Each structure stands twice: as C-alpha cells, then as structure tokens.
N, C-alpha and C positions, 0 to 999 in steps of 0.2 A: 508690749510684744510687737515688733514689726509684721507689716501685711506680708503674708507669703504668697509666693507664686500661684496664681489660678491654674485648678487642674484643668482647666479648658473644657468645662462641662458645657454643652449646647443647650440641654434642656434635659426635664427628665422624659423620658421614653416611655415608659411604661411601668404598671403596678403589676407583679405577681401577685394572684390572688387565691390561695389555696382554701379547696374545698371538697365536702366529701361528694357530693353530688352537683355536677355543673348544671343539669337541667334544672333543679331548685333554683338556682341562682339566677341562671337565665330567664326566669319569670322577672326578676326586678330588674334588670339591665335591658334584656332584648323586648318583653313584650310588654313591659311598663315604662322606661324610660328612653324605650327606642333606639339603644345602641345596635350598631351593625356587625354580624359577625362578617368577620373579613378571611379567615383562615385558620387551621386546624395544624397540630404536630404530625408527622408523618409516621408512618409505622414503625420506620426504624429507630425514630427517635423515642417512640412509645415503649419498644420494648428496651431498648437500652436504657431511659430513663424511669421504668415502672411507672408512669404517671401519663396521661393524656390530656392536652391544653386543647383550649379554644381561645380564641383572639374575638376581644369585642371592642369596637372604637366608635365613638361619637364625637366630630372635630378631630383636636389634637391629644384627647383623652383615650389613652389605650389600657383596657385592663386584659390581662393573660388568665384565663381559669383555668385551675392545674388540679386534676383528680387523682387520687393514686390508683394505679392500675398493680396491687399486689403488695409486698411487703418492701421497703428498703428504697425507697425513692426520695427526692427531696419534700414533695407533700406530702408523704406518708411519715417521714420523720418530724415536723412539722406539725403535725395535726394529732401525732401521740401526745405533745406536751399542751398544745393550745387548741381553743376552737377554730373556726374557719377565720382568716383572716390575711393580712397581707405580709408575705413571708419574703420576698423580694422586691426591693425597685432598682430599675433598669435607668441609667444615665447616658445618653449619648455624649462622646467628647471629639473633641477636634483630632487630636493624636494620642490613639491610643499606648504607644511607648511613654510618650512624656508621663500621662496621666500615672501610669505602672509604676515609673522609675520616682515619680517623685511622692508617691504614698508610700513605696518601700523606704526612702530616706527619711521619710517621715514617723516611721513605726508603724503603720498599717498592718494588719495579720492579712497577708494576702493568703488566697485558697489553691493559687494554683499559678502556672505560667501564663501569661498573653496565647489564646489560642484564636487559630485562625480559620475559618471555615467559609464556604463558597456558598451563597444561597440565592437562585434566581439570577444564575451566572453574574453574581456582585461580591465582590471579596468583602468580608466581615472580620472583626478580631473583637476578642473580648476576654475579661479577665473579673472576678469577683473577690469581694473581702468581707471580712466578719465585722461586726458592729457593736455597738453598746444596746441598739435598738431590740434588747432581748435575743429573741431567733433570727431576725430579719435582717438578711444579707443585702450588700450593695453590688451590683454587677453594671459595670461600664462598658460602653460598646462603642465600636468605629464603624463606620458603614460606607460603602460608595454609593450605596440606592438610601437614602434619608428616610423611604419608606419603613424600612426596618423588617423584620424578621429574623428568626434564628434556625440553628443549624435545622434541618430538615423541615423547614416552614413549607407548608401547602396553602398557599392564597388560592381561596376561591377565585374563578375567574370574573365574578362580579361579586359584591358584599349582598350578604341574605340578610333579608329582615328589614332592621330598622333604618331610618333615611334621616335620623337624626332631627326630628321635627320641632324638638325643644331647644335647639340652637346651642348647647353644649359647645365650649370652646376649648377650653384648656384645663389643667389642673393649676389651681392659684395657690395652694400650699397644702402641706402636708401637718397633720398634728400627732405627736406620740406622748404617750403618759410612761413617767416612772416614779418608782419609790423616791427615787434619789436621783436627779437630772445633771447637777453638774460634772460628774464624770463625760457624760454625754457632750454637755456643754463643749469641756476642752478638749475632746475627743474632734469635735466639728471644727474649732477653733485649731489646733495644733495640726492635726491630721489631714484634716479636706481644707484647710485655710478659709472657712467661713467667718463673719464676723456677724455680731449683736445687732438686730437690727431694730426690737421694738420689745418692751418686755412689761408685765404688770402682777401684781398681788394684791386679793383681798379674801375677805370672810364674809360669809352672805350674813352673818349678824353685826359685821362693821365693830367686830371687838376686839381692841389693843390686847398683842400678847401680853403686857403687863397686867391685864385685868383678871380680877379673881371672880368674876362674875360668871355664873354655870351659862353656856349658851348651847344651842341645838342646832346651829348651822354647822357651815365647813366651809375650807379656802383652800384656795391654790396659789403657785407661785407659778408664771410663765414666761419664758425668753424664746423669741424667736431669733433664729439662726438666718443668714441668708448667703448665697454666693452671688456676690455681686455684678460677677464676668455674665451668669446667665439668669438671674432673677431668682433661680428658686431658692423656696424658702420651708423651714422647718420651724412649726411651732412645738413649743417642749412644755410640758407640764409636770410639777410634781405637788401634794398633799403639802398642806400647810397647817399647823395647828391653831388655836386648839380644834378636838377632834379629829385628830389626823387621820382616824381608820374610818370615819365617817363619810370621807371627802370622796366623790365620786371619780375622783384619780385613784385611790385606793382601791375604791369597789371595781374600778376597771380592771386594776393590776391583778385581783382577786380573781376576776370573769373570765380574763384573759390567760391567767397563771403567768405574770411576770409583764415587765415591760414590752412595749409594742406600739404599734401605730392605731390610733384611736378612730380618725377619719380623715378623708381627702376631701379639699373643697373644688366643685365644679364650677368654672365660670358660665354664665349665660349675657345675653344683650337685652333681656326684658324679665324681669324674675317674676312680675306679676301675670303675664301669660302664661310662663312654664308652670308656675304653681298652679293656676287654674286649671290646667290641663292634666298634670301631672295628680291632680285629687281627682279628677274623673277616672283616673284609672285605678283608683287606691290604693295611692299611695299613701303611707301615713308620715305624718310629720309630726317633729316634739313639740309640746303644747307652751302660748305663752300667754300668761294671765292678763286679764282685762285691766290691773294696774300698769303694765307697762304701758300701754297706750295710752290711758288716762295723764300719764306723766312725760309721754315722749315730748311734745311739744315744748316744754320749757326745758327737758334735757338738752335737746337739739340748740336752743337758744343759748344755753347754758357753753355749751362746747363752740360756739361763732356758727352753727349753720342756722341761717337764718329762716327758709325757706326750702321746699322741696318738691320734686314734681308730683309726688303720689298724694294722694288721698289718703289721710291716716285712719279713716273708716275702712278702707279696701286693705289696706295695710293690716286694721284689726280683724277683718273676716277670716285674710288669709294666714293670719298669724307670722307675719313677716319683719324681720327687725330691721330696725335702721341706726346708724352710728356714722360718727364724721369726724373731722376734724376744724381747725381753727381758720384753714382757711375757705371755708365753705361747701368743700369737697363732702362727699358723702358716699355711704353704700350700704345696700341690703342683702341680708341674710336667711336663711331658712334652715333647717335640720331635720334631715329623713330622721327616724324612728332607727334604732340600733337595727343592726341584720337579725338577731334572734327575734325580738319583736315583730318586725317587717316580715319575715319567712316563717314565722310560728314556730321556731326551732331552735332550742337552746344552744345547740351544735353550731348554729349559725355567729354565734357570739355577739360581742361588744361593738366590732367594726361598722359606722355608720358612714353617710356622704353628706356634706354640708353643700347648698346652691348658693352662689354669691355673683351678685351684680355690683360694680364698682363704679361711681360715678364720681370719678376724681380722686377718690380718699384711695390710700397704697397701705392704709395701716391696718389694724386689725381689731378696732374701737374697742377700748376697756368695758364700754358700756354692753355692747353685745356680748361679749367674752362671759362676763359676769351672767348676762341672761341666757346664755345657753346652758352654764354651770347651774344654774339655778332651774332650769328646767330639767335637767337631767336629775338633778337632785329630788325634784317631786316626785319624776316616775320610778326612783327609789323609796322614796316613801311610800307611794301608793303600792310599790311592789313588797314591803316588810323590810325591805334592806335598811333602811334608815328608820331609827327611831325618834 
C-alpha cells in the first residue's frame, strides 16, 4: 500500500481520563506524582456536558480528569460499561479542515462536523471520531494558542499544587490491548495513515505453537504503529496461544470489559532519582524477579550493549528494567501497579503508568516487553486469576 498523506498531527495533546471520583485519582497524580492542576471546566460546560473536568499537567503530559455529574454525559456512558480509564485521546493538528476531510475520505466514522469555539480570546476548532479501541474516541483540535483548552475551560491564574519535581517530560507512547488487534492495525494504516514501527511475539514458556506439551505460561503478539510526521506511537497487543485465555491481555479485556488503553508511558531525564523519590511517596511498582538482574549483563552483551551508566545493583534494588539495541543505545523502564491496586479500589481498573528514560534507543525492547508481561502475569497468579 502506498503511503497516505499525513493527517498533520503535531502531538498527542491530552488524555481524557474518566473517573468516578476526581479526588481519589488526584491522590496519585497530584499528591504523589506532583502534577499541577492548571484549570477546570466552567459551570456552563459542566451543566451542558453533565460532568466536571479538572486538568493536570507535568511537562508536556496533560491528563483531563472527568467525573460524571448525573446521568447522560460521556463520562457517565463510559463508566456504565467500563472501570475508570482513558475514554478520549486528543491530538493537536496543523489544519483541522484538512484532517477532517482526509479522515472522511478514508472512511473514518465522524461524530459530527468541525466545531469552532473561542477560549481565552483565541480561536479553536475540533471534531471527534470513533475508533476500534473499544469505547475510546479520538478528538482532533487546532488551536491559535498552543497552550490548549476546551470550550469553557477556566485556566487558573497560576498552576496549583505540583511543580513537576520528578521531571516528567511527555507521553512516549500509548499501549492498548485487544482480543484481536488486526482490525485496529488496518484502521490505523488505512484511516490514520500510520505505519508499522516494531513488532514482537513470545510465550512465557517458550513453547512452539506446534508443540503438544502442556504449558502453564501465556503469550502475546504486539505491533507498534506510528505517525512518522509527529512521532506519535501506539503499541498494540493481543493474546497468543496456547493458554489464550490465561494471557494477561485477555484478563485486561475481562477487567476493562473490552478492548482499551492499558497504559501510557511518561518520559523522565533521570529514572533512578525519579523512582527513589516516588518510592518515598508510597507509589507501588510492578515487581521484577532477582533472576532478571542475574541474567542482565549477559543479555545486554547479547544485544550489543556493552556497558551502561547505571549500577546494576541499584537497578535491582529499585526494580528498574533495561533494554537496548545493537547500536549500543539503551533505555530504562519501570511500571506502576494498576490503578485498582494503586488506589485500593476495584473500580479504578487495570490502567497504569509506565516511566521511561531513553538513552539513545527509540525502540520498545523485546526483553523489557517480556519482563513487563511476566510481571503482570505473576501478579495475576498471586491474585488467583491464573493457575
């Protein structure tokens, strides 16, 4: 297939996070992760949308927490079907009319015409589409003021609370889980004009599909799609046989009640200091077995990373993962516990945050990918979800 004309996406603008209780999720993002509250939805919008919004920001990462106010709003409808999670992704584009017409021509399901509004005396325009990402919608916006905002957004005179002392930079990528991801991959290619960036497949027991041996692990297939124009990346996962239903991708779909966004990765300049500081606030991370670090020096050597700047004993203590590529570059990652565990509330759901520091490597690291999968699998075993 010939490459499609880019939609003109500039960046991932914000994530709309639908929650039952803004104050509960505030304890994680504001109190522990030091996000600043930059504004709220105005009374007119609250009444019209039957929901209220509070915007939190750290670096270029912006989350809009949205809580229902009565019956009928977008947040209420989402939460009738799903636990708390990402219900809308917003993309800033160069030309809203161009993006609209390209998507229309390619068969996107448009949810309405382009809407124009004025916020803080600046002109803005927006429209939304449905997606194969469960009940998550995509919204596109063009703004005179790149600082953003939505209709009837009331910006605080000064940000409240957090100062981003952990150095969060931007959203590195979005990861979504599907029971079958091919429709989403084709949609991203033929409708959004995205291209394949990276892929991996594995099973935790390393069993060939042709083997008749009884296995107890599980597996996945993952394909990363991206928009080369903006660098926006989506990692997309589906369960793999054998033990298809035991896969944590399948369990996510059960917990989330369908396909949806599993996690988002936030960049930091110094992951060691960030994780040490977050540990002190009570943030809980997914565990990594000691054997991972026992094998790490040889694994790095095997993939062409002859040396890293960090002390492996420090990484072991903090349970930070390392992976890399043949050009000696590498990256470091760690994953917070799912929101349900982090906030001690089942309705908070399986969404979680990843923290990532890239030291030259722009990939996704098959070794780390597997380590995350196995970490979640161990948590599911401990919870009695997998036998």
